[in-house]
N, C-alpha and C positions, 0 to 999 in steps of 0.2 A: 504494500500500500504506500503510495507516494505521500510526501508531506502535504501537498496541496489537497489531496483527497481527504486526509485526516481533518484539515480545516473545514472542509465542506461538511464532514460528518459531525464535527463539533457544533457548527451552526445549526444543522438540522436537529441534532439532539437537544440543543437549548430551545429551539423553536417548539418542539414537541413537548418537552418537559414543562415549559412555561404554561402551555395550555393545560397540562395535567395538574400543575400546581393551582392554576386558577379554578379548576373544577373542585379541587380539594378545599380551597379557601371558601368557595361559595357554599359547599356542603357543611363546613364547620363554622360558617358565619365569621370568618376572619376578615373583617372589613375595616377600612379606614373611613370613619364617619366624619364628615366635615364639621369643623368648629371655627371659632373666631380666629384661630391661629393657623388654619389650613389655607392652602392655595388651590384647593379643588372644591367643586360644588356638589358632587354626587357621591354616595357611598361606593367605594371601589375595593375589590379584593386586594390583599397585600400578601407579600411573601414570595413574589415571583423571582426574586434574586436567587432563590434556592436552585433554580434551573441553571443559572450561570455557574454556581458553585459546582454542581454535579457534572455539568458538561465539560468544564475546564479540568477539574481534578481527576475525573475518570479518564481523561485523555492523556494524562501525564505518564502513567504506567505503560499505556499503549505506545506512546511516543518513545519511551525508554526501550521497550521491547523491539521497536523498529529501528533503533539506533539514531533517532532524531535528536534526543537529548540525553544527558548523562544521569546516572543514578543520584548524584549529589543534588541535582536540580529538583528531582522528584521529592527528595526528603525536605529540601529547603522550603518548597512551596506547598507541598501537599499536607503535611502534618499541621503546620501553623494555620493553613487555610481552613482545614476541617475544624480546628479549635475555635477560631474567630467566627466562622459561620455558625457553629453550634451555639456560641454565646448569643449571637444575633437572633438565631432561630428561637431560642428559649425566650428571649426578650420580646420577640414578636408575638409569642403565645401567652406569656405571663411575665409581667414587668420585673426586671432585675434592678435593684437599687443602683444608682449611678456609680457609687464607689466600687461595688463589686464588678460591675460591667467594665469599669476602667482598669481594674486589676486584671481581669481577663484579657483585655486588650494589650496590656504591658507584657503579660506572659506569652501571648501569641507573637508579638513583635520580637521579644527576646529570643524566642524559639527560632524564628526566621533568621535573625542575625547570627545566632550560634551556628546554624547549619550553613550559613552563607560565608562564614569566616569574618564577620564583623564589617566595619567600614574600611575600605582600602584607602591607600594614599590618594589624595585629591590634587587636581591641577588648580593652582591658585596664583593668578597674576604672573603666569609664565614659569612658575616653580611647581615642584611636586611636594605636597605637604602631607606628612603622616601624623595624624593627631592621636594615634594610639588608643588607650582606654577612653580618653575624653571624647574622641571621635565616635567610639562605639556608643557612649551614653547619648551623644547628640543624635546619632542615627536612631537610637531607641525612641527618643522623644519625637523625632521626625516621623517615624513610622506610625506611632500612636496618634500623632496629630493628623496625618493623612487619612488614617482609618476613620477618625471621628469627623473630619471635615467633609469626607465624602458622604457621610450620613447627613450632615448639615445641608449639603448642597443638593441632596436628592429631594427637592421640594416641589418641582413642577414636572409635568409629563415630558419624558424624553431626554431631559438634560443629563442625567447620570449615564444613561446608555450611550448617548452621542459623545459625551466626554471620553468614555472608555474606548469606544471604537476609534475615534480620531487620534487620541493620544497613542494608542497601541499601534495604529498604522504608521504614524510619524516616528514612533520609537523603533519600529522594525526597520524603517528606512535608515535611521541613524546607525543601526548595526551593520547594514549593507555598506554604508559609506566608510566605515572603519575596517572594511575587509572581513567582517564576521557575518556574512549573509546567512550562514546556517543557523545562527542564534536568533534570527528574526522570527523563527517559528513560534517561539514562546509568547512574545507579545501579540502576534497574529492569532494564536490560539485563544488567548484571553479576549481579544477583540471579537473573534468569531462567536464566542460564547455570549458576549454582551450584545452582539448584533441579533442573535436569535431571540433574546429577551426583548430587544428594542422593537421588534415587529409588533409585539403585544403592548408595549409601553408608549409607542409613538402617539403623540396627541391626536385625538383624545384617548387617554390610556384606558386599557381594559383590565390592567392589573398593575399594582405598584411593586417596587423592588423589595421593600422591607429592610430591616436592619441586617438580616443575614446576608443579603446581597451587597448592600452599600458598604458595610464594614469590610467584607471580603474583598471587594474591588479596591477599596482604599489601601488595604494591606498588600494586595498583589501588585498594584501599580507602584507602591513604595518599594516593595521587594525587587521589582524589575529595575528600578532606578539604581538600587544598590548593586544588583547583579551586573548592570551595565557599567558601573564604575570599576568593577573588577576587570571587565573587558578592556576598557580604555578610560582613564581618569576623567577626561573631559565630558564623558557621556552622562555623568551625574548632573552636570549643569544643563545638558540638553534636556534631560527628563524633567528637571525642575522648571525649565522654561515651558515645556509642553503642558505642564500641570498648572500654569500660571493663573488661568481664569478662576479655578477652584481655590487655589492657595491664597490669592489676593483677596477675593471676596470674603472667604471664610475667616481669614486672619484679621482683616480690617474690621469686620463685623464683631468678632469676638472681643477684640481689644476695646472697641467703643462700648460694648455692653459691660465689660469688666470695669471700665472707668466710671460708668454710671451706677455701678453696684448691683447690676442685675444678676439673677441666677442663670449662668450661661448654659446650664444643662437643660433648661426648660425650653419647650417649643416656642417659636416666634415667627414673625414674617418680615424681619427687617434686613435680610440679605439684599444685596443690590439686585440680584436676578429676580427675587420675589417682588420687589418694589417696581422694577421695570416691567415685569409681567402684568402687574395690576394697571400700570399706566398704558401699556400697549394693548390691554384687553384680551390677552391670551397667552398660552404657553408656547405654542409652535414657533412664533417669530423669535422668541428669546432663545429657545433651545437651538434653533438653526443658526442664530447669530453666534452662539458659543462655539458651535462646530466650525463656522466660518472663520472666527478669530483663531481657533486652534490651527486650522489648515492654512489660512491666508496670512496670518501675522506671526504666530508663535512658532510654527513649524520651520519657516525659512531661517529664523534666528537659531533654532535648535540645530538645524543642519549645518549652518555656518560654524557653530561652536564644535560640532562633531568633526568637521574637516579642519579644525584649528585655524580657521580664517579669522575668527573673533575670539578673544579671551572669554572664558566661561562666565566670570563674574560680570564683565562689561556687557556681554550679551544678555544676561539675566536682567540687569538694571535697565537696559534699553527696552527689552521686551515687556517688563513689568510696568514701566513708567506710565504709559497710557491707560493700563488697567487700573492703576491706583487712582488716576484722575477720574475715570468712569465711576468707580465705586464711591468715591468721595462725592461726586456730583449727584449720584443717585441717592445719597443719604443713607448708605449702608450703616446699620447699627443704631440708627436713630429710631424713635418711637414709630410704631406702625402707621400712625395716622398721617405721616408726612410722606408724600410721594414726589417723584420727580416732576418738576414744573417746567 
C-alpha cells in the first residue's frame, strides 16, 4: 500500500467515523445546547473529534508496518495522544475539574516530550542555541498551552478543522523543502484525519469537535513542531509561524482576561474570531479567512524560514505583527458586548 493510498484511507475512515460518532451522540443526547456564551444557535451533537483521534492513531501502527514511519514516532504520538483524548472524552461526558484536567494535560505533554527526546537545539539569530533542561520545561508549557488554546479557538463551525488541514499541509511542504519529503506523511496524515471530520463540521456544522478532538489536535500539532525541530532547527519557527492565527488570538485574549481578573477557564465569547463572526453575521467567512491567512500570508513566511532565507525569529515577528493588530482592533479579550465597529 502506497503512502498516498494510506492518506486516502485515513480521510475516508475519519469521514465514516464522524458520522458514526454523530449517531452515537444523538442517541445519548450528547448535545451542545446554546447559551449566552455560545457562538451557535441550535443544539448540535458534540464529540466528533473522536473520529480524528481514531483515524490518525490507528494509522500510525499501519504506517510503521509499511515502513513509512519509525517505531519511535508511533510511541511519541500514539500513547500521549490516547491519554489526552481520553481526558477530553471523559470531560465531554462528565465534567472534570479544571485543575485535574490541566494535570492530565501536563502528563500527556511530558509523555510526548520524553518519547521525542525533549526540545532540541534551536536556531536563534543565526546561532544554534541549546537550552537544555530549561528548554524542555519551556517546551512542556508550550505544548500544554497549544493543547488548551486549540480548545479555546474551537468556537465556530469549521475553524479548528480548517486550521489543522492548512497548517498540516504547509508543514508537510516545509519538510519537503529541507530535503525530508518522506517525513511529510505524518502531518499529511493528521490533516487527512481532520479533513474527514471537517466535511461534517463545515458551516453549518452537523457535529462539533468536543474536547477530545480539540485537545488532541493541539497536542499533535505541538508535537509535530517539536518533531520538526529535530529534523532541522529552523522548522520550529516555521511551525510557530503557521500556528500564528490561533496563538495570537488565544494568547492576547487570555492575557487581557487575566489582567481584568476574570476566571480564564470559564467559557466566553471574547476571542477576536468570535467577535468578528458576530459582526460578519456568520461562521463561514471567518473560518475561510483563517484558512486564507494561513495559506496566503503565514505559509510563505514559514517556507522562507524553512529555506533559511529569513531568520526564524524575524520571520515570526513579521508574520505575527498584522495578526496582533487585527486582534487588538477586534477587541479580543474585552467584554462580550463590544464588537468591532
